C-alpha positions, 0 to 999 in steps of 0.5 A: 511452902510445903504442898501435896499435889494429888494427880487424878487420872494416872496409873488407873486401870493400866492407862496413863501410866507414869513411873513415880521416879520419872514423876519425881524427876519432872517435879525436880526439873521444875525447881520444886524441892524435897520432892517425894512421891507416895505409892503409885497413885501420883501423889507428890509432896514437894516444896515451892516458893510459888505462892499462887496455888491456882497458877501452881496447879495449872503449871503442874497440869501443863508440865505433866501433860507435856512430859508424859503425854497424858492429862491429869487433873491436879488437886493441890493442898498446902501443909496448912490446908491439910492441917485444917482438914485434919483438925476440922474432921468430925469427932471420931473420924478414923477412930475405928479402922477395924470396924469402919472404912473411912474415905477422904475425898478432896475436891477440885475448885470450883466444886464446893463440899456443899454442892458435892454433898448433894450427890453423895448417897448414904444409907441410914445406919450404914454410912455417913458423909460430912462436908469439910473445907474442900473435902468430903469425909465418909465412914461406912460400916458395911464391907469395904467392897460396897464403899469401894464401888461408890468411890471407884475402888477396884473389886480386888480390894486395892487401895481406895482413895481414902487409904491413899490420901490418909497416908499422904495427909500423914506425910504432909503433916509430918513435914516441917513447914 
């Protein structure tokens, strides 16, 4: 099966620095195939014959902690899950990137979208949030600076999590099953 491992808590603010080449090698040493990293955020595309996602997630978290001496939280999505997320996105989500900033937020179990939605603040006429299956989607009409603050994006206008995950999503969907 094809997966994307979204590693959170690495290469942020100069902390928990992990070289992507070394991360790729770490995954390959675990027997994963066709390993590719996506930018410096710790997103890893790979194939594995292991079918238990929860066990696979724990295994990746343990090996990253042991290899790099840092704790990373892993959200694991299969290629089919990523397809389902894209297919179930609200109509028009991502359709006007020049006018709106779009973010996809992947949730780690046991957190559900309905529970997470209770914490999402939106302003009428400015932004919207939608619950998906294991995800939240958000579109904002105001400047990216405001949306970035709410999602932990740097003031320098660097990549927001939605930008990164959109790219990873495209990469997963482009892979053959």
